[in-house]
Every structure is written in structure tokens, then in C-alpha cells.
C-alpha positions in Angstrom: -126.2 18.3 108.9 -124.7 18.8 105.6 -126.6 19.9 102.7 -126.7 19.8 98.9 -127.9 22.5 96.7 -130.8 21.8 94.0 -132.1 24.9 92.5 -133.8 22.9 89.9 -137.6 22.9 89.3 -137.9 20.4 86.5 -139.8 17.5 88.2 -138.6 14.8 86.2 -134.7 16.1 87.0 -135.5 16.1 90.6 -136.7 12.6 90.8 -133.4 11.9 89.3 -131.4 13.8 91.8 -133.3 12.0 94.5 -132.0 8.7 93.1 -128.7 9.4 92.3 -128.2 10.9 95.8 -129.8 7.7 97.4 -127.9 5.2 95.1 -124.6 7.0 94.1 -123.5 9.8 96.2 -121.0 8.7 99.1 -122.8 9.0 102.3 -120.8 8.9 105.5 -123.6 11.0 107.4 -126.8 12.3 106.6 -127.4 14.9 104.0 -130.3 17.1 103.2 -131.4 19.2 100.6 -134.5 21.4 99.9 -136.1 21.9 96.5 -139.1 22.9 94.7 -141.0 22.0 91.4 -142.9 24.0 88.7 -146.6 22.9 88.6 -146.6 19.2 88.3 -148.0 16.0 89.8 -145.9 13.4 91.2 -147.2 9.9 91.3 -146.1 7.2 93.3 -143.7 4.3 92.5 -146.7 1.8 92.5 -149.7 3.9 91.1 -151.5 4.3 87.8 -151.5 7.7 86.4 -154.6 6.6 84.4 -156.7 6.0 87.5 -155.1 8.5 89.8 -154.6 11.7 87.9 -156.9 13.9 86.0 -154.3 13.7 82.6 -156.7 15.7 80.7 -156.6 18.8 82.9 -152.7 18.3 83.3 -152.9 18.4 79.5 -154.8 21.7 79.3 -152.9 23.3 82.0 -149.5 22.5 81.2 -148.6 20.7 84.4 -146.2 18.2 84.3 -146.4 14.6 85.3 -143.5 12.8 87.3 -143.3 9.4 88.8 -141.0 9.4 91.9 -139.0 6.2 93.3 -141.0 6.0 96.4 -144.2 4.5 97.4 -147.5 6.4 98.5 -149.9 8.4 96.8 -150.3 11.3 94.0 -149.2 14.8 94.9 -149.6 18.4 93.6 -146.5 20.5 93.7 -146.2 24.2 92.5 -143.6 26.7 93.3 -145.3 27.6 96.6 -144.6 24.3 97.8 -141.3 23.2 99.4 -139.9 19.8 99.3 -137.2 18.4 101.8 -134.9 15.3 101.0 -132.8 13.7 103.8 -130.7 10.7 103.1 -128.1 8.6 104.7 -126.5 5.2 105.7 -129.0 3.3 108.0 -127.9 0.6 110.5 -131.3 0.9 112.2 -134.3 1.8 109.9 -137.1 1.9 112.9 -135.0 4.5 114.7 -133.4 6.4 111.6 -136.9 6.9 109.7 -138.7 8.7 112.2 -135.4 10.5 113.3 -135.1 12.0 109.9 -138.9 13.2 110.0 -138.3 14.7 113.5 -135.7 16.8 112.1 -138.2 18.7 109.6 -140.9 18.8 112.8 -138.6 20.1 115.1 -137.3 22.7 112.3 -141.0 23.7 112.0 -141.8 24.1 115.8 -138.7 26.2 116.0 -140.3 28.7 113.5 -143.4 28.6 115.6 -145.6 26.1 113.8 -147.3 23.5 116.1 -146.2 20.4 113.5 -146.6 16.9 114.7 -146.2 13.2 113.1 -149.3 11.6 113.0 -150.9 8.8 110.8 -149.0 6.6 108.1 -147.2 9.4 106.5 -148.6 12.8 107.5 -147.1 15.9 109.6 -149.9 17.6 111.0 -150.8 21.1 112.1 -153.6 21.3 114.4 -155.3 18.5 112.6 -154.8 19.5 109.3 -152.0 18.0 106.8 -149.1 20.3 105.9 -146.8 17.6 104.7 -147.0 14.2 103.1 -143.9 12.0 103.1 -142.4 8.8 101.8 -139.3 6.5 102.0 -137.0 4.3 100.4 -134.4 1.8 101.2 -131.5 1.1 99.0 -129.0 -1.3 100.5 -127.7 0.2 103.6 -129.0 3.7 102.8 -132.4 5.3 103.6 -134.0 8.4 102.0 -136.9 10.5 103.2 -138.6 13.1 101.2 -141.8 15.0 101.5 -143.5 18.4 100.9 -144.2 21.4 102.6 -147.1 23.3 101.4 -146.4 27.0 102.1 -149.1 28.7 99.7 -150.2 26.1 97.2 -152.9 26.7 94.8 -155.5 24.1 96.6 -157.9 24.8 93.7 -155.4 23.5 91.2 -154.3 20.8 93.4 -158.0 19.4 93.7 -158.7 19.4 89.9 -155.4 17.7 89.3 -155.7 14.8 91.2 -159.8 14.5 90.6 -160.7 11.4 88.3 -164.3 10.4 87.9 -165.3 8.3 91.1 -162.1 9.4 93.0 -162.6 11.0 96.6 -160.8 13.9 95.6 -163.3 14.6 93.0 -166.4 14.2 95.4 -164.6 16.3 98.2 -164.6 19.8 96.6 -161.9 22.5 97.4 -164.0 23.5 100.6 -163.3 20.1 101.9 -159.6 19.8 100.7 -159.1 23.1 102.5 -160.6 21.9 105.6 -158.2 18.9 105.6 -154.8 20.4 104.4 -152.9 23.4 105.8 -150.8 26.0 104.2 -148.0 26.8 106.3 -148.3 30.4 105.4 -151.1 30.6 108.1 -148.8 29.8 111.0 -146.0 32.1 109.8 -147.3 35.5 109.8 -143.6 36.7 109.8 -142.6 34.8 106.6 -143.8 36.4 103.4 -142.7 33.9 100.6 -141.7 30.5 100.3 -138.1 31.4 99.4 -138.1 32.7 103.2 -139.4 29.7 104.5 -136.7 27.7 102.5 -134.0 30.0 104.0 -135.3 29.5 107.6 -135.7 25.8 107.2 -132.2 25.7 105.7 -130.6 27.6 108.4 -132.1 25.5 110.9 -131.4 22.1 109.4 -127.7 23.2 108.3 -126.7 24.5 111.8 -123.7 25.8 110.2 -122.5 22.5 108.6 -120.9 22.4 105.3 -122.2 22.0 101.8 -121.6 18.7 99.7 -120.9 20.0 96.2 -121.5 18.0 93.2 -119.1 18.0 90.4 -120.0 18.5 86.7 -119.9 14.6 86.1 -122.1 14.1 88.9 -124.5 16.7 87.5 -124.3 15.3 83.9 -125.0 11.6 85.3 -128.3 13.2 87.1 -129.3 14.9 83.6 -128.7 11.5 82.0 -130.9 9.5 84.5 -133.6 12.1 83.9 -133.7 12.1 80.2 -133.1 8.3 79.7 -135.4 6.8 82.8 -137.3 9.8 84.4 -138.9 11.5 81.4 -139.4 8.2 79.5 -143.0 6.8 78.6 -142.0 3.3 80.0 -141.4 4.9 83.5 -144.2 7.3 83.7 -146.8 5.5 82.1 -145.3 1.8 81.1 -144.8 0.5 84.4 -148.3 1.4 85.7 -150.5 -1.4 87.4 -153.6 -2.6 85.9 -156.5 -0.2 85.9 -160.1 -1.0 84.8 -162.5 1.5 83.5 -165.9 1.8 81.8 -168.0 4.8 80.2 -171.0 5.1 78.2 -172.5 8.1 76.1 -175.6 8.6 74.2 -175.1 9.5 70.4 -177.4 9.4 67.4 -176.8 6.1 66.6 -177.6 5.1 70.2 -175.7 4.6 73.3 -172.3 3.1 73.2 -170.9 1.4 76.2 -167.0 0.8 76.5 -164.9 -1.1 78.9 -161.4 -1.5 79.0 -158.2 -2.2 81.0 -154.9 -0.5 81.1 -151.8 -2.6 81.8 -148.4 -1.0 81.6 -149.9 1.6 79.9 -151.6 -0.4 77.1 -155.1 -0.8 76.0 -156.4 -4.5 76.7 -159.6 -6.2 77.2 -161.4 -3.4 75.0 -165.4 -4.1 74.7 -168.1 -2.1 73.1 -171.8 -2.7 73.8 -175.0 -0.8 73.7 -177.9 -0.2 71.3 -176.2 1.7 68.9 -176.4 1.0 65.0 -173.5 0.2 62.6 -172.6 -2.1 59.7 -170.0 -4.4 61.1 -169.5 -5.8 64.6 -167.8 -3.4 67.2 -165.8 -6.3 67.9 -163.4 -5.8 65.0 -162.5 -2.3 66.2 -162.0 -3.2 69.7 -159.8 -5.8 68.6 -157.5 -3.3 66.7 -157.3 -1.0 69.5 -155.7 -4.0 71.9 -152.1 -2.9 72.6 -152.3 0.8 71.9 -150.8 3.3 74.2 -153.5 4.9 76.4 -152.9 8.3 75.1 -155.0 10.6 73.0 -152.6 10.6 69.9 -152.4 7.0 69.7 -155.8 6.4 70.3 -156.7 8.8 67.7 -154.2 7.1 65.3 -156.0 3.9 65.6 -159.4 5.5 65.2 -159.7 6.5 61.4 -162.9 8.2 60.6 -163.8 5.8 57.8 -163.3 2.9 59.9 -165.2 4.3 63.0 -168.1 5.0 61.0 -168.7 1.5 59.8 -169.0 0.4 63.0 -170.8 3.3 64.7 -173.1 5.1 62.2 -172.0 8.8 61.9 -169.2 8.9 64.7 -165.8 9.7 64.4 -162.5 8.8 65.9 -163.1 11.9 68.2 -166.4 10.6 69.4 -164.7 7.2 70.4 -162.0 9.1 72.0 -164.4 11.2 74.0 -165.6 7.9 75.6 -161.9 7.1 76.8 -161.4 10.5 78.3 -164.8 10.5 80.2 -163.6 7.3 82.1 -164.9 6.0 85.5 -162.5 3.5 87.4 -164.5 0.2 88.1 
């Protein structure tokens, strides 16, 4: 199979690379490429990062957040994870979709890994998941991409994808380890993820030629990354509605907070509880409507002198803590 080369490890640019290949690259026959991301969480096209991702953990640990152009769930990538993409024209999706995946499965088997397709979007090894994949159709084209976990940091994976009330938060690292597989366990003669990439590339390419991208095509990918895939509107703004609630005891009493996030903006903000204050908290709630749901925007909407009028002795940081300690409804 012909191949592309993508040595970039920037998650947002790699999402742009996928979209460019699917929608703009001449595809007379299927092509593949193998690529990696620096530590990052990639959410599905239809997901809300506010409900699916521990955004505070990402911020504290310098983990990037990106949204891809395919559906499915949130995944954690680091440089010990190898990604694959296969794209081409499709006249029969029902046949081409599994065929593309069998390229990957058969390559793993040829390396001695007893891989098999299983479930909705998994490649399994002896009952454990080593790869999740997703697809997108554009006109007469099909793209399939997915992960190959070689030696991924499973503790960071679990923390990054844990939000209060989520299955990931409840499972713990031991449970995660029992359900997913790092391929390193089945590849004793392959010492690094770079070695795995070289081996997979040789099998999939079978001596076929590279499809080079010219400087204009590369610049188009850079522009797509900057204008679309790094934008707040793409990563946060297109999020579906998510509802949250939280409560906390303060010296002024218990403050209960509920709200929705629609397209990345605060909506339906309500305060309740037995707290003391000079003014009804409905006024503060109304002023928060339409604010971006990120810590900087929320703090800017919560000046200390205003907050203390509604909650005796509290500051904007105190109310921010409520938002950050959210639990999905």
C-alpha cells in the first residue's frame, strides 16, 4: 500500500492532516500513514470535553486537548502510542471498512500478536483492548484511524479521562490495566515504539512508494490546524449540552450550584443552599449566563467585591472551586 510520512507530534495539526488527506488529497487507491502525538487527549467529534475529560488535570500536567473529525470516545495519546490512518476511495463501505482494519490486524499477527477485531470499535489481544478505532466517510472516500498502545502510561490515561461520576474515575488503574493491553507484552523482540513503527510500516507498505506532500499542501494543513483545529470554537464551542451540579460547605453556609454548558458557554446557572449573603444569588447567576466555561473567563466574571455581596466572605476563587468540582447529572 502507498504511504504518507507524518512525523509531527502536535495533536491539532495531526487532526488537520487527517482531514486534509480525506477531503483534499488525490486518492486513486488507499494510502496509509503511521504517526504519534505528544501527551494529549483526543475527544470524538460529538463529545463534550467538560463531561468526558479531566480538564484541570490536563492543564496541570501540560497535556493538550484536541477534537478529531470522527466519532467515538475520548482517548489518551502519548509518544508510546502509535497511531495509524488508512484512507481511500470506497465503492462498498460494508466491505472496505473491515478490509482497512484487517490490514492492521494482519500486520500485528505477522509480528506475533494474536490480535482480532472485536466489539464496536476495538482490536483485542487475549481479551484486552490494544486499539480503538473510528471512521469517517466524505463523499466517495473512507478514512479509518486508530491507536496501537505500545507502552502507554496507563496511570496518566486513567487520570486524564477521569471526571467525577465517570466509569474511568470509578475503575482505578488496576481495572484499567486489566482491560487494556500495551502491545509491548506480546513483542519481546521490539524494544521501542519506533521499532514497532518501522516494523508495521514495512509490512503495510510491502515495498510500495511514498506519496509526497508538496510545500503548498503542507502549508494548507498548517492553516487548517491554526484556523480550525486549535480554535476554541472547534475544541469547546461545538460541544453538545452537558449538565452539572456540585455543592460545598463554606463559613457562610452550604452553597449548591447547578448549570448547563451549551456550545462551551454557561447556561441555566442556579445557586441554592443555606448560605448567608446581602443580595439574592439570582443576580450573580444571571451575570454568569453566556460566559465561556473556562477558569479565566469564569474568574473574570466573578470580581471579589461582587461575590461577597451574594455570599458572605467568599471570593471569586471560592465560586470557581464549585465549578471545577462538578459532577455530571
